[in-house]
C-alpha positions as CSV (number, residue, x, y, z in Angstrom):
1,M,99.5,37.9,22.8
2,S,101.0,35.0,24.2
3,Y,101.1,34.3,28.2
4,I,104.9,34.9,27.9
5,E,104.7,38.1,25.8
6,E,102.1,39.2,28.6
7,K,104.8,38.4,31.2
8,K,107.8,40.1,29.4
9,N,105.7,42.9,29.1
10,L,104.5,43.1,32.6
11,K,108.3,42.8,34.0
12,R,109.4,45.5,31.6
13,S,107.0,47.9,32.7
14,R,107.4,47.1,36.2
15,I,110.8,47.8,35.9
16,I,109.9,51.5,34.2
17,D,107.5,52.2,36.9
18,A,110.1,52.0,39.4
19,A,112.4,53.9,37.6
20,S,110.6,57.3,37.3
21,K,109.6,56.8,40.3
22,L,113.2,56.7,41.9
23,F,114.5,59.5,39.2
24,L,112.0,61.6,40.1
25,D,111.9,60.9,44.5
26,K,116.1,60.1,44.2
27,S,117.5,61.6,40.9
28,F,118.7,60.2,38.1
29,A,122.2,60.3,39.4
30,S,121.4,58.5,42.9
31,T,119.3,55.8,41.3
32,A,121.2,52.3,40.8
33,V,120.2,49.4,38.9
34,D,120.3,47.7,42.1
35,D,118.1,50.2,43.5
36,V,115.8,49.8,40.3
37,V,115.2,46.2,40.6
38,R,115.1,46.1,44.6
39,L,111.6,48.4,44.0
40,A,110.4,46.5,40.7
41,G,111.0,43.3,42.4
42,V,113.0,41.3,39.8
43,A,116.1,40.1,39.1
44,K,119.2,41.9,38.2
45,G,119.3,39.7,34.9
46,T,115.8,40.3,33.9
47,F,116.9,44.2,34.2
48,Y,119.6,43.5,31.6
49,L,116.6,41.8,29.1
50,Y,115.5,44.9,28.0
51,F,117.7,47.9,29.1
52,K,121.6,48.0,28.3
53,D,121.9,50.3,31.3
54,K,120.2,52.8,33.5
55,Y,121.2,55.6,30.6
56,D,119.3,53.0,27.9
57,L,116.6,52.6,30.2
58,L,116.0,56.4,30.9
59,D,116.3,56.9,26.7
60,Q,113.4,54.8,26.9
61,I,111.5,56.1,29.2
62,V,111.8,59.5,28.2
63,S,111.0,58.1,24.5
64,F,107.4,56.5,26.3
65,Q,106.6,59.3,27.8
66,S,107.2,62.0,25.2
67,A,105.4,59.6,22.6
68,E,102.4,59.3,25.3
69,V,102.2,63.0,25.2
70,L,102.6,63.3,21.5
71,K,99.9,60.6,21.2
72,N,97.3,62.0,23.4
73,G,97.7,66.2,21.6
74,I,96.8,64.1,18.5
75,A,94.0,62.1,19.3
76,L,92.9,65.2,20.6
77,L,93.4,67.1,17.6
78,A,91.6,64.4,15.3
79,E,88.5,64.6,17.5
80,K,88.7,68.5,16.8
81,E,89.4,67.8,13.4
82,K,85.8,66.3,12.8
83,T,83.6,69.8,13.6
84,A,86.5,71.9,11.7
85,E,89.1,72.0,9.6
86,M,92.5,73.4,10.5
87,T,95.2,74.9,9.0
88,L,98.6,73.5,9.7
89,I,99.4,76.5,11.7
90,E,96.4,76.4,13.7
91,R,97.2,72.6,13.9
92,S,100.4,73.3,15.4
93,N,98.9,76.0,17.6
94,F,96.7,73.3,18.9
95,L,99.7,70.7,19.7
96,T,102.0,73.4,21.5
97,D,99.1,74.8,23.5
98,Y,98.6,71.0,24.2
99,V,101.9,70.6,25.6
100,V,102.4,73.3,27.2
101,D,99.5,73.0,29.7
102,Y,100.2,69.1,30.0
103,L,104.0,69.8,31.1
104,F,102.6,72.5,33.3
105,E,100.0,70.3,35.2
106,H,102.3,67.5,35.2
107,K,105.7,69.1,36.7
108,D,107.1,65.7,37.9
109,L,107.1,64.4,34.1
110,A,108.6,67.6,33.2
111,A,111.2,66.8,35.9
112,L,112.0,63.5,34.1
113,L,111.7,64.7,29.9
114,N,114.2,67.6,31.6
115,K,114.8,68.9,28.0
116,K,115.0,65.5,26.6
117,L,111.5,65.6,24.4
118,S,113.2,65.2,21.3
119,S,115.0,62.7,22.8
120,C,112.0,60.4,21.5
121,F,112.8,61.5,17.9
122,R,115.1,59.2,17.3
123,N,113.1,56.2,18.2
124,L,109.9,57.7,16.9
125,S,111.4,58.4,13.3
126,S,113.6,55.4,13.1
127,G,111.0,52.7,13.3
128,E,112.1,51.7,16.9
129,G,109.4,53.4,18.2
130,G,106.7,50.6,18.0
131,D,103.3,51.4,17.9
132,F,104.9,55.2,18.3
133,T,106.4,55.6,14.8
134,P,103.4,56.3,12.9
135,L,103.2,59.5,14.7
136,I,106.2,60.9,13.0
137,D,104.4,60.2,9.9
138,T,101.1,62.1,10.9
139,L,103.2,65.2,12.0
140,A,104.7,65.2,8.6
141,E,101.8,64.7,6.1
142,D,101.3,68.7,6.1
143,L,104.6,69.8,5.5
144,V,104.9,67.0,2.6
145,E,101.8,67.9,1.1
146,K,103.2,71.4,0.6
147,G,106.3,70.4,-1.0
148,L,108.8,69.6,1.4
149,S,110.7,66.4,0.8
150,E,109.9,63.5,3.7
151,A,113.8,64.0,5.1
152,S,113.0,68.0,5.8
153,A,109.3,67.6,7.1
154,K,110.5,65.4,9.9
155,M,114.0,67.4,10.1
156,K,110.9,70.8,10.8
157,I,109.3,68.7,13.4
158,Y,112.5,67.5,15.4
159,L,113.0,71.2,15.5
160,V,109.6,71.7,17.0
161,I,109.4,69.0,19.3
162,D,113.2,69.9,20.6
163,L,112.0,74.0,21.2
164,I,109.0,73.0,22.7
165,G,110.7,70.3,24.8
166,S,112.9,72.9,25.9
167,V,111.0,76.0,26.6
168,C,108.5,74.2,28.4
169,C,110.8,72.0,30.9
170,D,112.8,75.1,32.1
171,S,110.0,77.8,32.2
172,V,107.2,74.8,33.9
173,L,110.9,74.0,36.2
174,G,111.5,77.6,36.9
175,K,115.0,77.1,34.9
176,G,113.9,80.0,32.4
177,P,113.9,83.4,32.6
178,Y,110.3,83.5,31.5
179,S,107.2,81.5,32.9
180,L,105.1,79.5,31.0
181,E,102.8,82.1,29.8
182,Q,105.4,85.0,29.3
183,I,106.6,82.8,26.3
184,R,104.0,81.0,25.2
185,P,103.1,83.3,22.4
186,E,106.5,84.0,21.3
187,L,107.1,80.2,21.6
188,K,103.6,79.6,19.0
189,K,105.0,82.6,16.7
190,A,108.6,80.5,16.7
191,V,107.2,77.0,15.9
192,A,104.6,78.5,12.9
193,G,108.1,80.4,11.7
194,I,109.6,76.7,11.6
195,L,106.5,75.3,10.0
196,G,105.2,77.7,7.6
197,G,108.5,78.7,6.4
198,D,109.6,78.4,2.4
199,C,108.7,74.8,1.7
200,S,110.9,74.1,-0.9
201,D,113.9,71.6,-0.5
């Protein structure tokens, strides 16, 4: 990576870090672009080199944070599979538990995502997700092997990510009718139902 590219990535990271802090401390609605650039220590013009507006910035933050959570879960799953072969449902249960536990331990992230875990899916599956794009392919592998088309496999993954994100964020933030521990078993059954249903197009 060239020196210029490093400087660009550093500025973008500073904007993302500043915005994440402000969105959590002040709320998204109460944060202006001026607040973000002031805290990040960059010019306003620099902001618009990387982001269309603050809504685009939020989308990119959510996409990045969501993909990081999924990437870390898949890395842990890969380690576990080195010692024990797992079925598709066992893998889905492992990842569901990982995301549930992670969001419970990182309530600030749950507040930032606020049911938008699935918004990362658009970037991840469209090829705009950079290093995270292969995540969808990894998750879809088992479903394709069971006979689904790639498009149907990705649709199921979208449903799973959206379900887990919505339910977890509601429960973590106390907005849902059930606690995480109450809903976890049913959530895992629902995920297994989506992934383990009839795999024919």
